[in-house]
C-alpha positions in Angstrom: -16.3 6.6 31.1 -14.0 5.2 28.5 -15.6 3.0 25.8 -13.9 -0.1 24.3 -12.4 1.2 21.1 -9.2 1.3 19.2 -6.1 2.2 21.3 -4.8 5.7 20.8 -2.4 6.1 17.9 0.2 8.6 17.0 0.0 10.0 13.4 3.0 11.2 11.6 3.5 13.1 8.4 7.0 11.5 7.9 7.5 9.4 4.8 8.5 5.8 5.6 10.6 4.0 3.0 10.9 0.2 3.2 13.5 -2.1 1.6 12.8 -5.8 1.2 15.4 -8.5 0.8 13.4 -11.3 -0.8 15.3 -14.7 -0.9 15.3 -16.1 -4.4 17.7 -18.9 -4.1 15.2 -21.5 -5.3 13.6 -19.3 -8.0 16.7 -17.3 -9.3 16.4 -19.4 -12.5 13.3 -17.3 -13.5 15.2 -14.0 -13.3 18.3 -15.5 -15.0 16.1 -16.8 -17.8 14.4 -13.4 -18.2 17.8 -11.9 -18.6 18.6 -14.5 -21.3 15.3 -13.9 -23.2 13.4 -17.0 -21.9 10.1 -17.2 -20.1 10.1 -20.1 -17.7 8.4 -21.3 -14.5 8.3 -24.3 -12.1 6.6 -27.6 -12.5 6.3 -29.9 -9.6 7.9 -33.3 -10.1 5.6 -34.8 -7.5 2.1 -33.9 -8.8 2.9 -32.1 -12.1 1.4 -28.8 -11.2 2.7 -25.9 -13.2 2.9 -22.7 -11.1 3.3 -19.0 -12.1 4.9 -17.1 -10.7 7.5 -19.8 -10.0 7.2 -21.4 -6.6 9.9 -22.9 -4.5 7.4 -25.3 -3.0 4.4 -26.7 -4.8 1.1 -25.0 -3.6 -0.8 -28.3 -4.4 1.2 -31.0 -2.7 3.9 -29.0 -0.9 6.8 -30.8 -2.5 10.0 -28.9 -2.9 11.1 -30.9 -5.9 10.5 -28.8 -9.0 11.8 -28.6 -12.5 12.0 -25.6 -14.9 9.7 -25.6 -17.9 9.6 -23.2 -20.9 6.4 -21.2 -21.1 6.9 -19.9 -24.7 6.2 -16.4 -25.6 2.7 -16.6 -27.2 -0.4 -15.5 -25.4 -4.0 -14.5 -25.9 -5.4 -11.4 -24.2 -8.1 -12.4 -21.6 -8.7 -9.0 -20.1 -7.0 -5.6 -19.6 -7.3 -2.2 -17.8 -5.9 1.2 -18.2 -4.3 2.5 -15.0 -4.6 6.3 -14.8 -4.2 6.8 -11.1 -0.9 5.0 -10.4 0.0 3.5 -7.0 2.6 5.2 -5.0 5.4 2.7 -6.1 4.7 3.8 -9.8 4.0 7.5 -9.2 6.9 8.4 -11.5 5.3 6.4 -14.4 2.8 7.7 -16.9 -0.6 5.9 -16.9 -0.2 2.4 -18.3 -2.0 -0.6 -19.7 -1.9 -3.9 -17.9 -3.5 -7.2 -18.9 -3.9 -10.9 -18.3 -2.7 -13.2 -21.1 -3.5 -16.9 -21.4 -0.4 -18.8 -22.4 -0.4 -21.9 -24.6 -0.5 -24.2 -21.7 -3.5 -22.4 -20.2 -1.7 -20.4 -17.5 -2.8 -16.9 -17.0 -0.1 -14.3 -16.6 -0.3 -10.6 -15.6 1.9 -8.1 -17.3 2.2 -4.5 -18.6 1.1 -4.1 -22.2 3.3 -2.0 -24.5 3.3 -1.1 -28.2 -0.4 -0.4 -28.5 -3.2 1.9 -27.3 -6.3 1.2 -25.2 -8.5 1.6 -28.3 -6.7 -1.2 -30.1 -6.9 -3.8 -27.4 -9.6 -6.5 -27.6 -10.0 -9.7 -25.6 -8.8 -12.6 -27.7 -6.1 -10.7 -29.5 -2.7 -12.4 -29.9 0.1 -11.2 -27.7 3.8 -11.9 -27.4 6.0 -11.9 -24.3 9.0 -9.6 -24.7 11.8 -8.9 -22.3 13.0 -5.6 -20.9 15.5 -4.2 -18.4 15.0 -1.5 -15.9 17.4 1.4 -15.5 19.3 -0.5 -12.8 19.6 -3.6 -15.1 16.9 -5.8 -13.5 15.0 -7.9 -16.0 11.2 -8.0 -16.5 8.7 -9.0 -19.1 5.8 -7.3 -20.9 3.1 -8.2 -23.4 3.2 -6.6 -26.9 0.7 -7.2 -29.8 1.8 -10.2 -31.9 2.6 -9.2 -35.5 
């Protein structure tokens, strides 16, 4: 007698690689601004909600009418962690620090932390957003201790 259970599955040892094409037509300004050394996001013209990461449609009122606002580069460390066992997508990376910083407008942003050690990090310390490029030229941002 067969019991109701999960259907039979085939298990494979083959590695599956996926590529994603993520449309960024409404948020390309974020990536262009990172390249130019600016940290920006979207603000809904309808209800005034500021979203990070940038949103093409407001998560509050669903309006598609947004403007770009500068976030500045000053932050305060809220919390952090040291990632020793890296996820598959970062397997080539050494262990790293990641943290949440509160920007001047109150938004909380997640980023890698560079230029310091785990022992020197403390909640409340001042951080600065800095801009980097990957080997293929893609722009990204990190937190560094403010001097």
